[in-house]
Every structure is written in C-alpha cells, then in structure tokens.
C-alpha positions in Angstrom: 78.1 -29.0 2.9 81.2 -28.3 5.1 83.2 -27.9 1.8 80.8 -25.2 0.6 81.1 -23.3 3.8 84.9 -23.6 3.6 84.8 -22.3 0.0 82.6 -19.4 0.9 84.9 -18.5 3.9 87.9 -18.5 1.6 86.1 -16.4 -1.0 85.0 -13.9 1.6 88.5 -13.6 3.0 90.0 -13.0 -0.5 87.3 -10.5 -1.4 87.8 -8.6 1.9 91.6 -8.5 1.3 91.1 -7.2 -2.2 88.7 -4.4 -1.0 91.1 -3.4 1.8 94.1 -3.4 -0.6 92.2 -1.3 -3.2 91.1 1.2 -0.5 94.6 1.8 0.7 95.9 2.1 -2.8 93.2 4.7 -3.5 94.2 6.7 -0.4 97.9 6.6 -1.3 97.2 7.7 -4.9 95.0 10.6 -3.9 97.3 11.7 -1.1 100.3 12.0 -3.5 99.5 11.8 -7.2 103.3 12.0 -8.0 103.6 8.4 -6.9 100.8 6.8 -8.9 103.1 5.2 -11.5 106.0 4.6 -9.2 107.7 7.9 -10.3 109.0 10.2 -7.6 109.9 13.9 -7.6 108.1 16.2 -5.2 109.8 19.2 -6.8 110.6 21.9 -4.3 112.7 24.8 -5.6 113.8 25.8 -9.1 116.3 28.3 -10.5 117.3 29.5 -14.0 121.0 29.4 -14.6 123.5 28.9 -17.5 124.8 25.6 -16.3 127.1 24.7 -19.3 128.4 28.2 -20.2 126.8 28.4 -23.6 124.9 31.7 -23.0 121.6 29.9 -22.9 119.5 29.6 -19.7 119.0 26.2 -18.3 117.3 25.4 -15.0 117.8 23.2 -12.0 115.2 21.6 -9.8 115.4 20.2 -6.2 113.0 17.7 -4.8 112.3 15.9 -1.6 112.3 12.4 -2.9 113.7 10.3 -5.7 116.7 11.9 -7.5 116.8 15.1 -5.5 118.6 17.3 -8.0 117.7 17.4 -11.7 119.2 19.7 -14.3 117.4 20.7 -17.6 119.9 21.7 -20.2 118.6 24.1 -22.9 119.3 22.6 -26.4 117.7 25.7 -28.0 114.2 25.9 -29.6 112.9 25.3 -26.1 114.0 21.7 -26.0 115.5 20.5 -22.7 117.6 17.5 -21.9 116.9 16.2 -18.4 119.9 14.9 -16.5 120.4 12.9 -13.3 123.0 14.4 -11.1 123.7 11.5 -8.8 123.4 13.4 -5.5 120.9 10.9 -4.1 123.5 8.2 -3.6 125.5 10.5 -1.4 122.4 11.5 0.6 121.6 7.8 1.3 125.2 7.0 2.3 125.2 9.9 4.8 121.6 9.1 6.0 120.6 12.7 5.6 117.5 14.0 4.0 116.9 15.4 0.5 117.1 19.1 -0.2 115.2 22.0 1.2 117.1 24.8 -0.6 120.1 25.5 -2.8 121.9 28.4 -4.4 124.1 28.7 -7.5 127.4 30.6 -8.2 130.7 30.1 -10.0 132.9 29.5 -7.0 136.1 28.4 -8.9 136.0 31.0 -11.8 135.7 28.4 -14.6 132.5 30.0 -16.1 130.4 27.0 -14.9 128.0 27.6 -12.0 128.4 25.4 -9.0 125.8 24.6 -6.3 125.5 24.7 -2.5 122.8 22.6 -0.9 121.2 22.6 2.5 120.1 19.2 3.7 117.3 19.4 6.3 118.1 16.5 8.5 115.1 14.3 8.3 116.9 11.0 7.9 116.0 7.9 5.9 115.5 5.9 9.1 112.9 8.4 10.2 111.2 7.6 13.5 109.4 9.4 16.3 111.2 9.9 19.6 110.1 7.7 22.4 108.5 9.1 25.5 111.4 8.1 27.7 113.9 10.3 26.0 112.0 13.5 26.9 113.4 15.7 29.6 111.3 17.3 32.3 111.1 20.5 30.3 109.8 18.7 27.2 113.1 19.0 25.3 114.9 16.1 23.6 117.9 14.6 25.2 121.1 15.7 23.5 122.1 12.3 22.2 118.7 11.7 20.6 118.7 15.3 19.3 122.0 14.7 17.5 121.1 11.4 16.0 117.6 12.4 14.9 118.1 15.9 13.6 121.5 15.7 12.0 121.8 18.0 8.9 124.5 19.0 6.4 125.5 21.6 4.0 127.5 20.4 0.9 128.9 21.9 -2.3 128.7 20.4 -5.7 131.2 21.3 -8.4 129.9 21.6 -11.9 131.4 18.9 -14.1 130.7 21.1 -17.2 128.1 18.7 -18.5 125.0 19.7 -16.6 126.0 17.5 -13.6 127.7 18.0 -10.3 130.3 16.2 -8.3 130.5 16.5 -4.6 133.8 17.9 -3.3 134.4 16.0 -0.1 136.9 18.7 1.1 134.1 21.3 0.7 131.5 19.3 2.5 130.9 20.2 6.1 128.5 19.5 8.9 127.1 22.8 9.9 125.3 22.2 13.2 123.1 19.6 14.7 119.9 21.4 13.6 118.1 21.6 10.2 119.9 23.8 7.6 116.7 25.2 6.0 118.2 27.7 3.6 121.7 28.5 2.2 123.1 31.3 0.0 126.4 32.2 -1.6 127.5 35.7 -0.4 130.7 37.8 -0.4 130.8 38.7 3.3 134.1 40.6 3.3 133.5 42.2 -0.1 136.9 40.9 -1.3 135.6 38.9 -4.3 135.8 35.6 -2.4 132.4 33.8 -1.8 131.3 32.5 1.6 128.2 30.5 2.5 125.4 31.8 4.8 123.0 29.2 6.2 120.2 29.3 8.6 119.1 26.5 11.0 115.5 26.0 12.0 116.2 24.9 15.6 112.7 23.5 15.8 111.9 20.0 14.4 108.5 19.9 12.7 108.6 16.7 10.6 105.6 15.2 12.4 102.5 16.7 13.8 102.8 14.4 16.7 106.1 16.0 17.7 104.9 19.5 17.0 101.8 19.1 19.2 103.7 17.3 22.0 106.9 19.4 22.2 106.3 22.7 20.5 103.0 24.4 21.4 102.6 28.1 20.5 103.4 29.0 24.1 106.9 27.7 23.8 107.4 29.8 20.6 106.2 32.9 22.3 108.4 32.3 25.4 111.5 31.8 23.2 110.8 34.9 21.1 110.5 37.0 24.3 113.8 35.4 25.6 115.5 36.2 22.3 114.3 39.8 22.2 115.7 40.3 25.7 119.0 38.9 24.5 119.1 40.9 21.3 118.4 44.1 23.3 121.2 43.8 25.9 123.4 40.9 25.0 123.2 39.3 28.5 125.6 36.4 28.9 123.2 34.4 31.0 120.5 34.8 28.4 122.9 33.7 25.7 123.8 30.5 27.6 120.1 29.8 28.1 119.4 30.3 24.4 122.3 28.1 23.3 121.0 25.3 25.5 117.5 25.6 24.1 116.6 23.6 21.0 114.1 26.2 20.0 116.8 28.6 19.1 117.5 29.2 15.4 121.0 29.8 14.1 122.7 31.8 11.4 126.0 30.4 10.2 128.5 32.2 7.9 131.4 30.0 6.8 134.3 30.0 4.3 133.7 27.7 1.3 137.1 26.0 1.8 136.1 25.1 5.4 139.5 26.5 6.5 140.1 26.9 10.3 141.6 30.4 9.4 138.5 31.3 7.4 135.3 33.0 8.4 133.2 31.0 10.9 130.4 33.1 12.4 127.7 31.5 14.4 124.9 33.7 15.7 121.7 32.9 17.7 118.5 34.1 15.9 114.8 33.4 16.6 113.5 29.9 16.2 112.0 28.3 13.1 114.3 30.2 10.7 112.9 29.3 7.2 114.2 31.5 4.5 117.1 34.0 4.3 117.3 37.0 2.0 120.6 39.0 1.6 119.8 42.7 1.8 121.6 45.8 0.3 123.6 43.5 -2.0 126.2 44.7 -4.5 128.0 42.0 -6.5 126.9 39.5 -3.9 128.6 41.6 -1.2 126.5 42.1 1.9 126.6 42.1 5.7 122.8 42.4 6.2 120.1 39.8 6.0 116.3 39.3 6.4 115.1 35.9 7.8 111.6 34.7 7.7 110.6 32.6 10.8 107.8 30.3 9.8 105.5 29.6 12.8 106.8 32.6 14.8 105.2 35.0 12.3 108.2 37.3 12.5 111.0 38.5 10.2 114.4 39.2 11.8 116.8 41.8 10.3 120.4 40.9 11.0 123.0 43.6 10.4 126.7 42.9 10.7 127.7 46.2 9.4 127.4 47.9 12.7 130.7 48.6 14.5 130.2 45.9 17.2 131.4 42.4 18.1 127.8 41.2 17.5 125.3 42.0 14.8 122.3 44.3 15.4 119.2 42.1 15.3 115.7 43.5 14.9 112.4 41.5 15.1 109.5 42.6 12.9 106.3 41.1 14.3 103.3 40.4 12.2 100.2 42.6 13.0 98.1 39.6 12.2 97.2 36.8 14.6 99.0 33.5 14.1 100.9 34.5 11.0 103.2 32.0 9.3 106.0 33.6 7.2 107.2 31.4 4.3 109.1 33.8 2.2 110.4 37.4 2.2 111.6 39.6 -0.7 112.7 43.1 -1.4 110.4 45.4 -3.6 110.1 49.1 -4.2 106.3 49.3 -4.2 106.0 53.0 -3.2 108.6 54.4 -5.7 110.9 56.0 -3.2 114.0 54.2 -4.6 114.3 52.3 -1.3 114.0 48.5 -0.9 110.9 47.7 1.0 109.8 44.2 2.0 107.0 41.9 0.9 106.3 38.8 3.0 104.3 35.7 2.2 101.9 35.0 5.1 100.9 31.4 4.3 98.6 31.1 7.3 96.4 34.2 6.5 96.6 33.9 2.6 98.2 37.4 2.5 101.1 39.3 1.1 102.3 41.8 3.8 104.0 44.9 2.6 106.5 46.6 5.0 108.0 50.0 4.0 111.6 51.0 4.6 111.5 53.5 7.5 113.0 57.0 7.0 114.2 58.4 10.3 115.0 62.0 11.0 118.3 63.0 12.6 116.3 63.6 15.8 114.7 60.1 15.7 118.2 58.6 15.5 119.5 60.6 18.4 116.6 59.6 20.7 118.2 56.5 22.0 115.1 55.2 24.0 113.0 55.0 20.9 112.8 51.6 19.2 113.7 52.6 15.7 112.8 49.8 13.3 114.2 49.5 9.8 110.8 48.6 8.4 107.2 49.4 9.3 104.1 47.4 8.4 102.1 49.2 5.7 99.3 47.1 4.2 98.3 43.6 3.1 96.8 42.0 0.0 94.8 38.8 -0.1 96.1 36.6 -2.9 94.5 33.2 -2.4 95.1 30.0 -0.5 98.6 29.4 0.9 100.9 31.9 -0.8 104.2 30.0 -0.7 107.2 31.4 -2.6 107.7 34.6 -4.6 109.6 36.1 -7.4 109.8 39.9 -8.1 109.8 41.6 -11.5 111.4 45.0 -11.9 111.0 45.7 -8.2 107.3 46.3 -8.7 105.4 43.1 -9.5 105.0 40.0 -7.3 104.7 36.5 -8.7 103.3 34.1 -6.0 102.9 30.3 -5.9 100.2 28.4 -4.0 101.4 25.0 -3.3 98.1 23.3 -2.6 96.3 24.8 -5.5 96.6 24.8 -9.3 97.3 28.5 -10.0 99.9 31.2 -9.4 99.1 34.8 -8.6 100.5 38.0 -10.0 100.1 41.2 -8.1 101.0 44.5 -9.7 101.8 47.0 -6.9 101.5 50.0 -9.3 98.1 49.2 -10.7 96.8 47.3 -7.7 95.7 44.5 -9.9 95.7 40.8 -9.0 95.7 38.2 -11.8 95.9 34.4 -11.7 97.3 31.8 -14.1 96.1 28.2 -14.0 99.0 25.7 -13.9 99.7 22.1 -12.9 98.9 21.0 -9.3 101.0 22.2 -6.4 103.2 25.1 -7.7 105.9 25.6 -5.1 109.3 27.0 -6.2 109.3 29.8 -8.8 111.9 31.7 -10.9 111.5 34.3 -13.6 113.8 35.3 -16.4 113.8 35.6 -20.2 114.7 32.2 -21.5 114.1 32.6 -25.2 115.8 36.0 -25.7 112.7 37.9 -26.7 111.3 41.0 -24.9 108.9 39.1 -22.6 109.2 37.5 -19.2 109.2 33.8 -18.7 108.4 31.7 -15.6 109.6 28.2 -14.5 107.6 26.4 -11.7 108.5 23.5 -9.5 105.1 21.8 -9.2 105.2 19.8 -5.9 102.1 17.7 -6.5 102.6 16.9 -10.2 105.2 15.0 -12.2 105.4 17.8 -14.7 107.0 21.2 -14.3 105.5 24.3 -15.9 107.4 26.7 -18.2 105.3 29.8 -18.9 106.5 31.8 -21.9 105.7 35.4 -22.7 103.7 36.0 -19.5 100.8 38.4 -19.7 100.8 38.7 -23.5 98.6 37.4 -26.3 101.3 34.9 -27.1 101.5 33.4 -23.6 101.7 29.6 -23.6 102.3 27.1 -20.9 104.6 24.1 -21.5 104.6 20.9 -19.5 108.1 19.4 -18.8 108.2 15.9 -17.3 110.2 16.0 -14.1 109.6 12.5 -12.8 112.3 9.8 -12.3 112.1 6.1 -11.7 114.3 3.6 -9.9 116.0 1.1 -12.3 118.4 -1.5 -10.9 119.0 0.6 -7.8 119.7 3.8 -9.7 117.5 6.7 -10.6 116.8 7.4 -14.3 115.0 10.2 -16.0 111.6 9.7 -17.5 
C-alpha cells in the first residue's frame, strides 16, 4: 500500500511538472511567435539600396535579436540571397544592444554603400537598477547610469559582397545615453559626409523603470525647462538640463572622428526618437525635425541661423497624451512647400502640420511666437501607426506594428486603403525594385519570421511575396534560414 501511494505521488508530481512546462511554453510562443522554432529576428527597420553596385536594388534589414543586420542581394527575377553580416559578434563583445536605426551612404566613393548604426544601449546583462542607487530626486547615480545605459554609434564599410566590416577607427562612443536614430548628412555642404545622431536621454526598457522614475509629470517639467532654455539660452538652465538625465541630445560628428572635425552637441527635449533632415539638397542640410515619443512634441532644430546656437522650436500636439513615433515631409496642400505628417501611435492618428507662411509684418513683430509649422488636421488610420514612407510627396504608407495590415492614405483623394500583410509590420521602404512603372514596398515584419515584398502596389497585378528573414544559432554562429 505505501508503494502505491509513493507511485501516485511521483506520477502526480511528474504530471504537474509537465502541465506547468507546457503552460509556460504556450505563453512564450504566443508572446513572440518569432521564437517558436528557435529562430530569432524581430525585424525593425528596412531600406532599399544597391549594395553591390550592379544597378539592382537590394535591401537591408535590422533586428533586435539574433543576427542584427541581414542583407538580401537581388539576383534578378526577384530572387534574393540572404547574407549574414557578422555584426552580432561585435555587439556581444562590446556588451551593447542590437540596432534601433541605421542609414546607408557611400562614404568612401567606391560605388558601394556603407552603413552607420545606432546601438541603443540595452546591454546583454540587462538588469533593473536597485533601489539603493536612486538619488533623492529619483534620478540614477552617475556610475550606474553609465554602466547601464551605455550606447554606441558605429560605421560598417561595405566589403563589396553584400556584407560589412566594422572600421574600428570609425567607431565611436557618442554619449552615455541611447542613440536612437542616426543619419548621414553633409552639414557643411562641402561634399564630405558627417553623422547626426539623437540620444533619447530617457531609459524606457522596462515598465518598472518607467513607472518608478519617469512619470508624465517629469516629462512635462523637463519640457517647460527646455522651452525656457531654448527661449533665452540661460546658462543656469543649460547646466541644469545637462545634469538632468531626462534631457535628449543631438550630436553631429565627423565620420573620421577627428579632433579637428565637426563635433556639435546640443541639448534637445527628452525622449528623442526619430530625426528627419529638412530642406535637404544632395544630403546637405542644417535643419532637422525630431519626433519625441512620449513627450508628444516635434522639435525643429535650425543651425542655419547666424548664431552660436541653433534656433529650436517645439511643436506641441493638440491631442492629449500623444506619442510621436515618426515624422516625414509631405506637400499635401499643393503649395510647393514641405509640410509635416506625424505618426501619433497613442491616438491612432496621422497629424498634418502645414508650413507657415509669415508676412513681412509678422516677422518684424518680435514678440509674436512665429512657428515654422501649424497644426492643420488629423486622419485616423488604425491601431498604432508606427513608421511611414511617402510617395510623390502626396501619399502616406503607414505600418501598424501590432496588426497584420498597412495603411495607405491618399492626401489628394482623401482615401484610406489597407493591405493585409504578415503580422507586425514595423519598418517600411518604397521604391521600384523590378524596373517597371509601378511602386513596390518592402516591410520589416516585427512579429513574423517572414518579410513582405509587395509588388505593383494598387494595381490589378499586385502580389505579396514572403521572404524568410529568420536566422538560427549553429555552433555559436548565426546562420541564415
């Protein structure tokens, strides 16, 4: 009899363990379908580019996990060869996070496009700060701040085979915040490219940290502090902002990292998320728009003014609790001026801001707050509009990262269409990849192990291709699937 009880106890324990194991497996699979078969990708951003100088468009994809940069080389007839670039080993050795954003340009004039990458500073030994390292004002101590939020901006040189090699001499630590976005620009209009990067200034990896350290009140207080600084350039306010980890940063730096090169560091509102160069001619610009995610504002930063510091304007959302994920230029009202469209991910809107035309009298009245852009109207486009692409300065393509569709809003016809795609469309780029007369789209699907290539958009011949984007770890190295 005791043996039967013992047997039943063992059987019950094993059965309970199996049920618990199955339950947690089910939760993990449903939470992130990308990981079901051990494959990892979490595709984030995507760009069309001729990576091997053969006059055919390839594309490049960044992701948060696994091999963080993948290239897809166009072998004609819409056949693509997926290549592992090897960046992930460098990321692990530096203990920095995978990529938030990247940009592409030919920086050494060899016909092959190179890449600049912003690493967001999450860290592979990610952990929550302990209570004892908080200051009285709820900020992190400086040593913990440096160790926990370290980020980096690096450059990869195209090896002419669809891969990149990291040039150690052209790798630099930008600041101790999170480089959320980077772009190649020609700041001096001399044909030599520089890098502009933005730093978030506000850690938001974990909800626990957000709720404890960064309530909305702190965001509002920081924005008011910044607007006072932007208005009168008070030195005391500048010192206070620099010592405040809620401050965002804009950094413009020479590619060669030379001490004699450009090195501009400017305080901007916190939670800087996406930077858009404005009034660009051949990559030359001194003017930028920056979307600040949880602040619900866009800052316009203009270095072209004859001053030691740039003129900075803050465009506040008219909606309550907006979250701005992306900003682009568009001429929706046909006045041959670049207006703005902003993705408000919190309110499921596209906000349209028109370029303001001031009279001579308006500009002479110095006490008037002349803004470069004025809010015009909004369009509801569906859940969580994430990133955008603009066609012919009139039509907006929008991804929705928690859904299985993209939206297309025609500003001239006031028509909104949707196209069903794989789960989690995040990054988007548009171009004509097969040299016909129709537009094509490539999507980085964040919650699927397949990218979408949409050919001949909005025509009877439109078709959607699945391109497998997953990788797997084999003998300690990532391999394409």
